[in-house]
Wavefront OBJ file of the C-alpha trace (Angstrom):
o trace
v -19.183 -2.984 14.085
v -19.919 -6.605 13.200
v -18.439 -7.918 9.976
v -21.430 -8.363 7.724
v -19.868 -9.284 4.407
v -16.550 -10.900 5.319
v -15.423 -14.312 4.134
v -13.040 -16.145 6.438
v -9.963 -17.478 4.649
v -7.155 -17.001 7.204
v -3.535 -16.629 6.132
v -0.376 -15.663 8.008
v 2.089 -13.413 6.182
v 5.265 -11.821 7.621
v 4.158 -13.035 11.041
v 0.727 -11.372 10.954
v -2.497 -13.374 10.818
v -5.032 -12.020 8.319
v -8.656 -13.261 8.402
v -8.660 -13.083 4.623
v -6.265 -12.004 1.885
v -8.078 -8.890 0.600
v -7.098 -5.512 2.036
v -8.035 -1.885 1.566
v -5.160 -0.027 -0.073
v -3.681 3.156 1.349
v -5.229 6.380 0.104
v -8.885 5.605 0.724
v -8.871 6.368 4.460
v -5.811 8.522 5.022
v -6.751 9.642 8.535
v -8.405 6.451 9.776
v -11.813 8.095 10.138
v -13.834 5.079 8.914
v -11.904 2.190 10.427
v -14.935 0.310 11.718
v -16.554 0.306 8.273
v -13.871 -1.537 6.323
v -13.989 -4.920 8.107
v -17.791 -4.696 7.972
v -17.460 -4.458 4.179
v -15.405 -7.641 4.108
v -11.797 -6.456 4.116
v -9.332 -8.726 5.881
v -6.961 -5.853 6.614
v -6.830 -2.090 6.268
v -3.947 0.195 5.341
v -4.429 3.796 6.437
v -2.487 6.792 5.187
v -0.329 7.730 3.554
v 0.334 9.826 6.645
v 3.117 12.368 7.072
v 4.827 13.793 10.128
v 3.603 17.289 9.246
v -0.112 17.811 8.604
v -0.729 18.997 5.049
v -3.648 20.008 2.882
v -2.433 18.257 -0.248
v -2.513 19.603 -3.768
v -5.010 22.132 -5.080
v -8.389 20.906 -6.258
v -9.522 19.459 -8.556
v -7.126 16.607 -7.880
v -9.160 13.446 -8.496
v -10.554 12.402 -11.870
v -12.709 9.396 -12.726
v -12.187 7.792 -16.150
v -15.185 5.441 -16.396
v -14.625 4.110 -19.900
v -11.141 3.004 -18.839
v -12.261 1.825 -15.382
v -9.534 4.089 -14.034
v -8.778 7.043 -11.795
v -6.147 9.778 -11.972
v -5.259 11.365 -8.658
v -2.808 13.971 -7.483
v -4.029 14.203 -3.910
v -0.582 14.921 -2.504
v -0.741 13.089 0.841
v -3.531 15.249 2.250
v -3.737 14.216 5.912
v -3.931 15.576 9.440
v -0.470 14.342 10.437
v 0.959 11.386 12.323
v 0.197 12.750 15.779
v -3.464 13.327 14.917
v -3.763 9.787 13.567
v -2.096 8.424 16.706
v -4.590 10.288 18.882
v -7.519 8.919 16.887
v -6.205 5.364 17.093
v -5.609 5.748 20.827
v -9.210 6.860 21.390
v -10.862 4.232 19.231
v -11.384 0.510 19.804
v -8.788 -1.928 18.538
v -9.471 -2.847 14.919
v -10.635 -6.439 14.499
v -8.395 -6.959 11.474
v -4.698 -6.103 10.997
v -3.929 -2.430 10.542
v -1.206 -1.316 8.172
v 0.027 2.259 8.322
v 1.564 3.864 5.238
v 4.101 6.594 6.014
v 5.479 9.132 3.570
v 7.569 12.285 3.352
v 6.084 15.631 4.355
v 6.072 18.001 1.394
v 7.677 20.861 3.363
v 10.588 18.677 4.444
v 13.621 18.646 2.097
v 14.534 15.256 0.685
v 17.846 15.515 2.554
v 15.878 15.418 5.833
v 13.502 12.640 4.774
v 14.920 10.011 7.131
v 14.070 11.950 10.281
v 10.681 12.867 8.839
v 9.751 9.218 8.275
v 11.182 8.276 11.659
v 8.966 10.860 13.380
v 5.859 9.255 11.897
v 7.054 5.762 12.752
v 7.662 6.711 16.387
v 4.275 8.389 16.750
v 2.338 5.467 15.295
v 4.435 2.417 16.114
v 2.262 0.989 18.878
v -0.860 1.084 16.705
v 0.272 -0.591 13.482
v 0.486 -4.298 12.721
v 2.816 -3.424 9.829
v 4.235 -0.257 8.290
v 4.445 0.567 4.594
v 7.261 2.896 3.557
v 5.828 4.883 0.658
v 8.656 6.080 -1.566
v 6.710 5.766 -4.802
v 3.852 8.268 -4.935
v 4.196 10.500 -8.010
v 2.485 13.408 -6.253
v 5.171 14.564 -3.792
v 8.153 16.288 -5.449
v 11.360 14.282 -5.100
v 9.729 11.330 -3.353
v 10.397 8.732 -6.018
v 14.095 9.573 -5.841
v 14.080 7.780 -2.485
v 13.815 4.533 -4.445
v 17.415 5.032 -5.606
v 19.806 2.600 -3.999
v 21.786 4.962 -1.739
v 18.812 6.997 -0.527
v 16.660 3.920 0.052
v 19.447 2.110 1.880
v 19.914 5.005 4.296
v 16.177 5.312 4.905
v 15.547 1.616 5.477
v 18.619 1.204 7.666
v 17.428 3.925 10.019
v 13.794 2.796 10.060
v 14.828 -0.799 10.728
v 16.965 0.322 13.654
v 14.103 2.433 14.965
v 11.705 -0.519 14.766
v 14.141 -2.671 16.732
v 14.600 0.010 19.399
v 10.841 0.512 19.754
v 10.280 -3.240 19.919
v 12.843 -3.589 22.685
v 10.910 -1.072 24.771
v 7.774 -3.147 24.275
v 9.683 -6.402 24.752
v 8.238 -7.639 21.499
v 9.408 -8.482 18.006
v 9.786 -5.541 15.586
v 6.760 -4.643 13.500
v 7.113 -5.659 9.834
v 8.383 -2.965 7.476
v 7.273 -3.106 3.841
v 8.336 -0.970 0.887
v 5.828 0.243 -1.705
v 7.324 0.587 -5.172
v 6.318 2.309 -8.390
v 5.249 0.403 -11.512
v 7.366 2.741 -13.623
v 10.695 1.352 -12.380
v 12.772 -0.749 -14.767
v 13.544 -4.342 -13.857
v 17.116 -3.330 -13.041
v 15.880 -0.608 -10.690
v 13.449 -3.003 -9.010
v 16.304 -5.466 -8.630
v 18.337 -2.826 -6.796
v 15.389 -2.052 -4.514
v 15.105 -5.742 -3.691
v 18.797 -5.975 -2.888
v 18.486 -3.057 -0.475
v 15.394 -4.603 1.109
v 17.241 -7.877 1.612
v 20.214 -6.063 3.105
v 18.054 -4.395 5.746
v 15.698 -7.250 6.538
v 12.574 -5.708 5.060
v 9.532 -7.941 5.546
v 7.753 -7.441 2.242
v 7.030 -5.476 -0.927
v 3.842 -3.700 -1.947
v 3.605 -3.724 -5.728
v 2.542 -1.309 -7.023
v 1.696 2.351 -6.587
v -0.006 4.393 -9.326
v 1.648 4.977 -12.693
v 2.655 8.048 -14.669
v 1.948 6.174 -17.885
v -1.244 6.910 -19.795
v -1.184 3.737 -21.881
v -4.453 1.858 -22.163
v -6.867 4.753 -21.805
v -10.118 4.498 -23.743
v -10.781 7.045 -26.474
v -13.525 8.739 -24.460
v -11.068 9.329 -21.600
v -8.195 10.735 -23.631
v -9.196 14.310 -22.794
v -8.027 13.614 -19.234
v -4.713 12.031 -20.200
v -2.893 15.315 -19.702
v -3.948 15.660 -16.084
v -0.984 15.375 -13.736
v -0.997 12.571 -11.182
v -0.952 8.836 -10.831
v -3.181 6.544 -12.877
v -4.829 3.525 -11.245
v -7.347 0.916 -12.315
v -7.665 -1.277 -15.395
v -4.779 0.305 -17.390
v -2.431 -0.734 -14.555
v -3.578 -4.369 -14.308
v -0.975 -5.957 -16.536
v 1.999 -3.879 -15.394
v 1.277 -4.392 -11.694
v 1.114 -8.140 -12.274
v 4.378 -8.040 -14.214
v 6.098 -6.340 -11.286
v 4.722 -8.904 -8.835
v 5.934 -11.705 -11.119
v 9.386 -10.152 -11.327
v 9.689 -9.598 -7.573
v 8.548 -13.152 -6.841
v 11.009 -14.632 -9.316
v 13.886 -12.363 -8.328
v 13.517 -13.235 -4.629
v 12.788 -16.902 -5.177
v 9.429 -16.434 -3.503
v 11.086 -15.674 -0.170
v 9.849 -12.087 0.136
v 6.096 -11.685 0.741
v 4.301 -9.455 -1.749
v 1.099 -7.460 -1.427
v -0.218 -7.140 -4.969
v -2.136 -3.963 -5.774
v -2.967 -2.209 -8.995
v -5.755 -2.825 -11.477
v -7.537 -5.575 -9.562
v -10.989 -4.980 -10.968
v -12.477 -8.488 -10.860
v -11.847 -11.905 -9.348
v -9.744 -13.066 -12.282
v -7.339 -10.153 -11.781
v -6.856 -11.163 -8.160
v -6.422 -14.808 -9.132
v -3.673 -13.848 -11.555
v -2.011 -11.723 -8.864
v -1.974 -14.682 -6.492
v -0.653 -16.914 -9.263
v 2.079 -14.353 -9.954
v 3.277 -14.664 -6.366
v 1.259 -12.240 -4.251
v 0.426 -13.436 -0.745
v -2.154 -10.688 -0.229
v -3.947 -8.207 -2.483
v -5.293 -4.707 -1.957
v -8.118 -2.810 -3.631
v -8.731 0.860 -4.223
v -10.003 1.653 -7.712
v -11.499 -1.827 -8.060
v -13.459 -1.221 -4.865
v -14.718 2.133 -6.169
v -16.000 0.556 -9.378
v -16.915 -2.886 -8.033
v -18.098 -2.195 -4.503
v -17.927 -4.521 -1.509
v -19.189 -7.448 -3.568
v -15.779 -7.615 -5.220
v -14.100 -7.968 -1.825
v -16.375 -10.859 -0.940
v -15.937 -12.625 -4.297
v -12.140 -12.469 -4.147
v -12.105 -13.697 -0.550
v -14.399 -16.582 -1.453
v -12.219 -17.465 -4.444
v -9.151 -17.489 -2.235
v -10.867 -19.632 0.378
v -12.022 -22.172 -2.204
v -8.893 -22.167 -4.389
v -6.950 -25.468 -4.241
v -3.673 -23.498 -4.439
v -4.503 -21.571 -1.273
v -4.998 -24.829 0.584
v -1.426 -25.799 -0.160
l 1 2 3 4 5 6 7 8 9 10 11 12 13 14 15 16 17 18 19 20 21 22 23 24 25 26 27 28 29 30 31 32 33 34 35 36 37 38 39 40 41 42 43 44 45 46 47 48 49 50 51 52 53 54 55 56 57 58 59 60 61 62 63 64 65 66 67 68 69 70 71 72 73 74 75 76 77 78 79 80 81 82 83 84 85 86 87 88 89 90 91 92 93 94 95 96 97 98 99 100 101 102 103 104 105 106 107 108 109 110 111 112 113 114 115 116 117 118 119 120 121 122 123 124 125 126 127 128 129 130 131 132 133 134 135 136 137 138 139 140 141 142 143 144 145 146 147 148 149 150 151 152 153 154 155 156 157 158 159 160 161 162 163 164 165 166 167 168 169 170 171 172 173 174 175 176 177 178 179 180 181 182 183 184 185 186 187 188 189 190 191 192 193 194 195 196 197 198 199 200 201 202 203 204 205 206 207 208 209 210 211 212 213 214 215 216 217 218 219 220 221 222 223 224 225 226 227 228 229 230 231 232 233 234 235 236 237 238 239 240 241 242 243 244 245 246 247 248 249 250 251 252 253 254 255 256 257 258 259 260 261 262 263 264 265 266 267 268 269 270 271 272 273 274 275 276 277 278 279 280 281 282 283 284 285 286 287 288 289 290 291 292 293 294 295 296 297 298 299 300 301 302 303 304 305 306 307 308 309 310 311 312
């Protein structure tokens, strides 16, 4: 499908060339069923998933709630997807995507946390040849025990093994390893984020995705308070400031050396501009796209193209 709304503003981040800096966040197209549509709507890259090694139906419905007065969404989808092998088969059958493809991998719900490493590795092996980068999702609030993988020891073991697997798979292809990124929660303290960054540095991780959804219910409008008790992660406008704070912290803590994909509460061009100013190299949309449509993608891309800062 021809790109009909895209704005060219090329940038290279962690060795991957992106036609523009605005991507579709994981969660919108878990199984990669609409891949041709996203570049046609202007996105410069697409992140599918989160996918798990074991196919799973996700949490019981209802599991998605729109909070229009807050420009927000609460979801507890629970990694509903057809599994890594099914995604690999779909990607093998389809044409090569014209923009970079990120693949978000997570832990299967039926797999004990103690066996998480092999579970992630299974997904990585199945999908490795199709992804331009891989996002290690250890921060969704909707899989029991998942966020515990952000703890130093657990995260270090997971990233060590996935990094080794990437190197082994790259050797077979006689290529450089695909970039590995870690997606973190906005609910971590600065000290906890600092520990995550130390582990990422130790294992040569290529970037950080900041942030996932939040368990906080701060910032909800009065007319949406009746949904505050719904379990799940909150995204959209209430997350704008916190997501930017995390990006700022990561950028400062790493001295700007670690690329950041900023995501969370980007509802208008100014939110994206502030994310870039905070240190993000790329941004992703989910809730902002739902409320703002493809026009928002185009406006952010045009801003980035025309911004003096982006020209160096």
